[in-house]
C-alpha positions in Angstrom: 155.3 83.5 111.8 153.9 85.6 109.0 154.1 89.3 109.1 150.5 90.2 109.7 151.2 93.9 109.0 151.5 92.7 105.1 148.4 91.0 104.9 145.6 92.9 103.4 142.7 93.6 105.8 139.4 92.2 104.8 136.5 95.1 105.3 134.2 93.8 108.1 131.9 96.7 108.4 129.5 98.5 106.0 131.5 101.6 106.1 134.7 99.9 105.2 133.0 97.9 102.3 131.6 101.2 100.9 135.0 102.8 101.0 136.7 99.8 99.4 134.3 99.6 96.5 134.6 103.5 96.0 138.2 103.3 95.9 138.3 100.3 93.4 136.0 102.4 91.1 138.4 105.4 91.3 135.6 107.6 92.8 136.0 110.5 95.2 133.9 111.1 98.1 132.6 114.4 96.6 131.5 112.5 93.5 129.8 109.5 95.4 128.0 112.0 97.6 127.0 114.3 94.9 125.4 111.6 92.7 123.2 110.4 95.6 122.5 114.0 96.9 124.6 113.9 99.9 127.8 115.5 100.9 131.4 114.3 101.0 131.3 114.6 104.7 128.2 112.3 104.6 130.0 109.6 102.8 133.1 109.9 105.1 130.7 109.6 108.1 129.4 106.4 106.4 132.8 105.0 105.8 134.1 105.7 109.2 131.1 104.2 111.0 129.9 107.4 112.2 126.6 106.8 110.4 125.1 103.3 110.0 123.4 101.7 107.2 121.0 104.3 105.4 117.4 103.4 104.9 116.6 101.4 102.0 115.8 103.8 99.1 119.2 105.6 99.9 121.0 102.5 100.2 119.7 101.4 96.8 121.0 104.6 95.3 124.4 104.2 96.9 124.6 100.8 95.5 123.6 102.0 92.1 126.4 104.7 92.2 129.0 102.2 93.3 128.0 99.7 90.8 126.9 97.1 93.0 124.3 94.5 92.1 124.3 92.5 95.3 123.7 94.5 98.3 125.5 91.8 100.3 128.7 93.3 98.9 128.0 96.2 100.9 126.1 95.0 104.0 127.5 91.5 104.4 124.1 90.0 104.8 123.7 87.4 101.8 119.9 87.8 102.0 120.1 91.4 100.9 120.3 91.9 97.3 119.1 94.9 95.1 116.9 92.4 93.0 115.2 90.9 96.2 114.3 94.5 97.4 113.4 96.0 94.2 111.7 92.6 92.7 113.0 93.9 89.3 112.9 90.4 87.7 111.1 90.2 84.5 108.7 87.5 84.3 110.3 86.0 81.0 113.7 86.0 82.4 113.8 82.1 83.0 113.2 81.6 79.4 115.8 83.9 78.2 118.3 82.5 80.7 117.2 79.1 79.5 118.1 80.2 75.9 121.6 81.4 77.0 122.4 78.3 79.0 121.0 75.4 77.1 123.0 74.2 74.3 121.3 72.9 71.0 123.2 70.4 69.1 121.2 70.5 65.8 122.1 68.0 63.1 124.8 69.6 60.9 122.8 68.6 57.8 119.5 70.4 59.1 119.2 73.3 56.9 119.4 76.8 58.7 117.1 79.7 57.8 118.2 81.7 54.7 120.7 84.4 55.7 118.5 87.3 54.4 115.7 85.9 56.6 118.0 85.7 59.6 119.0 89.3 59.1 115.6 90.5 58.7 114.5 88.8 61.9 117.4 90.6 63.8 116.3 93.9 62.3 112.8 93.3 63.4 114.0 92.4 66.9 115.7 95.7 67.1 112.6 97.6 66.1 110.7 95.7 68.9 113.2 97.0 71.4 112.9 100.5 70.4 109.3 100.6 69.7 106.5 102.0 71.8 105.1 99.8 74.3 106.4 96.8 76.8 109.6 96.4 74.9 111.3 93.9 77.4 108.0 91.7 77.2 108.0 92.0 73.4 111.7 91.0 72.9 111.8 88.3 75.3 109.2 86.3 73.1 111.5 86.4 70.1 114.9 86.1 71.7 115.2 82.4 72.5 114.2 81.3 68.8 116.3 84.1 67.2 119.4 82.9 69.1 119.0 79.2 68.5 118.4 79.9 64.7 121.6 82.1 64.4 123.7 79.8 66.6 122.7 76.9 64.4 123.5 78.9 61.2 126.9 79.9 62.5 127.7 76.3 62.9 126.6 75.4 59.1 127.5 78.4 57.1 131.0 78.8 55.8 133.1 81.8 54.7 131.6 85.2 53.9 128.1 83.8 54.9 129.2 82.5 58.4 130.8 86.0 59.0 127.5 87.8 58.1 125.7 85.3 60.5 128.3 86.0 63.3 127.8 89.7 62.9 124.0 89.2 63.4 124.6 86.9 66.2 126.7 89.5 68.0 124.0 92.0 67.5 121.3 89.6 69.1 123.6 89.0 72.1 123.4 93.1 72.5 119.7 92.6 72.7 120.0 90.0 75.0 122.3 92.2 77.3 120.0 95.0 77.0 116.9 92.7 78.1 119.1 91.4 81.1 120.2 94.8 82.3 118.7 95.7 85.8 117.8 92.2 86.0 119.0 90.0 89.0 121.5 88.0 86.8 124.8 90.0 86.6 126.7 86.8 85.6 124.6 86.6 82.5 125.2 90.2 81.5 129.0 89.5 81.6 128.3 86.1 79.6 126.2 88.0 76.9 129.0 90.8 76.5 131.7 88.4 76.3 129.9 86.3 73.5 128.9 89.2 71.5 132.7 90.2 71.5 133.9 86.7 70.5 131.2 86.5 67.7 132.3 90.0 66.4 136.0 88.8 66.5 135.1 85.5 64.8 133.4 87.5 62.1 136.7 89.7 61.7 134.5 92.8 61.4 135.6 96.1 62.9 132.2 97.5 62.8 130.7 94.4 65.0 133.9 94.7 67.2 133.2 98.5 68.0 129.5 97.7 68.7 130.7 95.0 71.0 133.1 97.3 72.6 130.5 99.9 73.5 128.3 97.2 75.1 131.2 95.7 76.8 131.9 99.2 78.4 128.4 98.8 80.1 129.6 95.4 81.3 132.7 96.5 82.6 131.1 99.6 84.4 128.7 97.2 86.2 131.3 94.7 87.1 133.3 97.6 88.9 136.1 97.4 86.1 138.4 100.7 86.4 137.9 103.6 83.9 141.2 103.0 82.4 140.2 99.4 81.3 136.8 100.8 79.7 138.6 103.6 78.1 141.4 101.3 76.6 138.8 98.9 75.3 136.9 101.8 73.5 140.2 103.3 72.0 141.4 99.9 70.8 138.3 99.2 69.1 137.9 102.9 67.6 141.5 102.5 66.1 140.1 99.5 63.8 137.6 101.8 62.2 137.9 104.2 59.2 135.9 107.2 60.3 137.0 109.4 57.6 135.8 107.1 54.7 132.8 105.3 56.2 129.8 106.9 57.6 128.9 103.5 59.5 132.3 103.7 60.8 132.2 107.1 61.9 129.0 106.7 64.1 130.7 103.7 65.8 133.8 105.7 66.2 131.7 108.5 67.8 130.0 106.1 70.0 133.2 104.9 71.5 134.4 108.3 72.1 131.1 108.9 74.0 131.9 105.6 76.0 135.3 107.1 77.1 133.7 110.4 78.0 131.2 108.5 80.3 133.9 106.5 82.0 135.9 109.6 82.7 132.7 111.4 84.0 132.1 108.4 86.2 135.3 109.1 88.1 135.0 112.9 88.2 137.5 113.8 85.5 135.9 116.7 83.8 138.6 117.7 81.6 139.0 114.1 79.9 135.2 113.5 79.8 134.8 116.8 78.0 137.5 116.2 75.5 136.1 113.0 74.5 132.5 114.3 74.5 133.6 117.0 72.1 135.0 114.2 69.7 131.6 112.4 69.9 129.9 115.8 69.1 132.0 116.6 66.2 131.4 113.0 64.6 127.6 113.6 65.2 127.8 116.9 63.5 129.7 115.5 60.5 126.9 112.8 60.1 124.3 115.5 60.0 121.6 117.1 62.3 119.0 114.2 61.0 121.3 111.2 61.4 120.5 108.5 63.9 122.0 104.9 63.4 119.1 102.6 62.9 119.7 100.5 66.1 122.5 102.0 68.1 120.8 105.5 67.7 123.9 107.4 67.8 123.6 110.9 66.4 123.4 114.5 67.6 120.2 114.0 69.8 121.9 110.8 71.5 125.2 113.0 72.1 123.3 116.1 73.5 121.4 113.8 75.8 124.3 111.8 77.3 125.5 115.5 78.2 123.0 115.4 80.9 124.3 111.9 82.3 128.1 113.3 82.0 127.0 116.4 84.1 125.2 114.3 86.4 128.0 111.9 86.9 130.4 115.1 87.5 128.0 115.9 90.2 127.1 119.3 88.4 123.5 119.7 89.2 123.2 123.0 87.6 125.1 121.8 84.5 123.1 118.8 84.2 119.8 120.7 84.4 121.2 123.3 81.9 121.7 120.4 79.6 118.4 118.9 80.0 116.8 122.2 79.2 118.7 122.2 75.8 117.5 118.6 74.9 114.4 117.6 73.2 114.1 113.9 73.1 111.0 113.7 71.2 112.6 113.3 67.7 114.5 110.2 69.0 113.4 107.2 67.1 113.5 105.0 70.0 111.0 104.9 73.0 113.5 103.1 75.2 116.0 106.0 74.5 113.6 108.8 75.1 112.6 107.2 78.4 116.0 106.7 79.6 117.0 110.3 78.9 114.1 111.7 80.7 115.1 109.5 83.7 118.5 111.1 83.4 117.0 114.5 83.4 115.0 113.5 86.4 118.4 112.5 88.0 119.7 116.0 87.0 116.9 117.7 89.0 117.3 115.6 92.0 120.8 117.0 92.5 119.2 120.2 92.6 116.7 119.1 95.2 113.7 120.0 92.9 111.3 117.1 93.6 108.4 118.5 91.5 110.6 118.3 88.5 111.7 114.9 89.3 108.2 113.5 89.6 107.1 115.3 86.5 110.1 113.8 84.4 109.7 110.3 85.6 106.0 110.6 84.8 106.8 111.4 81.2 109.6 108.7 81.2 106.8 106.2 82.1 104.6 107.7 79.2 107.4 106.9 76.7 108.3 103.4 78.1 106.9 102.2 81.3 109.2 99.2 81.3 112.3 101.3 80.9 111.3 103.3 84.1 110.1 100.1 85.9 113.6 98.3 85.7 115.7 101.4 86.0 117.3 101.6 89.7 117.3 105.3 90.1 113.6 105.5 88.9 112.6 102.8 91.2 114.4 104.0 94.3 113.4 107.5 93.9 109.8 107.1 93.3 109.7 104.9 96.3 111.4 107.4 98.4 109.2 110.2 97.5 106.0 108.1 97.7 106.9 107.4 101.3 108.7 110.4 102.6 108.7 113.0 99.8 107.3 116.6 100.1 103.5 116.8 100.4 103.3 118.3 97.1 104.7 115.3 95.2 103.7 112.3 97.6 100.4 111.6 95.8 101.8 111.9 92.4 104.7 109.8 93.2 102.3 107.2 94.9 100.5 107.2 91.5 103.6 106.5 89.5 104.6 103.7 92.0 101.4 101.9 91.0 101.8 102.7 87.2 105.4 101.3 87.6 104.1 98.3 89.5 106.4 98.8 92.5 105.8 97.2 95.8 103.4 99.5 97.8 104.2 100.9 101.2 103.6 98.7 104.1 
């Protein structure tokens, strides 16, 4: 008979599943509790079964903090998914999914688009993503044809021309990954991240590999990979760059230091998080106050804004609010980034239990980019919670925001 004591126990309760996921992430109870506005004792009570499954808005926030896309991973109920509750699927998702999973075998003799035209199309696509208005809807229109054109060109062109096309293809996969973020297709997010890295490596471009490593860090985080794997990837990619000789390399190098800082903050390692954030900050300062990368948006404003996220992930509400008070997102040349960092500022104030500030900031985030707020899990769950059971001072404004964001109304 096998020794059953050596067989790993399979978690069978909600609390056991929460504990398993938390430990897999390397997160402590105080970190998880702080990120969702509860105590470490509350997390312990959930894990030991003294408290049952929380109500939906809090359950969604817990899933977000733990990096869980499918609520069945926590609840054990296959019908429960974050996407089915939040109804976050964009209406163009089937077309983008088809572009990723359908293979076009063009005649090799068919002439591809000129390389300069392809590169110009990629630049315009990034401008659509960062521009004012419904960026997800706009980008979904151009992604399928852009992917098909670049894939065909990569099969036809050779040598240096092919490497240029592959770099553009990697950048386009980054756009697809951004489009798919907060959508109910985590497997496609992993697919796009992997394809972008493969294209960057085939292009033999350290710059492209560095960008792919930044976006793969987000993939790894969502997939629950431990922070050490994410940091290792970022550092290996940064070692390929020449930050002392090339401004473009310096921007990407700084971006990867920022990736490491955010990874460490996610698991509560303040000293390491601050050390890598300082590296990113020095890179941004060296690039100059007015510098911002054309599509990565790395620069001093982005580094300062991510200090809000870092402090919030470290469960320092006061530190996050202070960081938010130092940041003016208006100069950022990206509506999506302005909206995201305003949402992170709202998350900072939520840690300090200031619902008026939370609603105000989420309203500003909607003004900048309503689709960024609409598909952000924190924004969705927080507005739904405040509209249904928030203080009377914010309930009406939260209800208005729920309508603006197109969220399901209360029954």
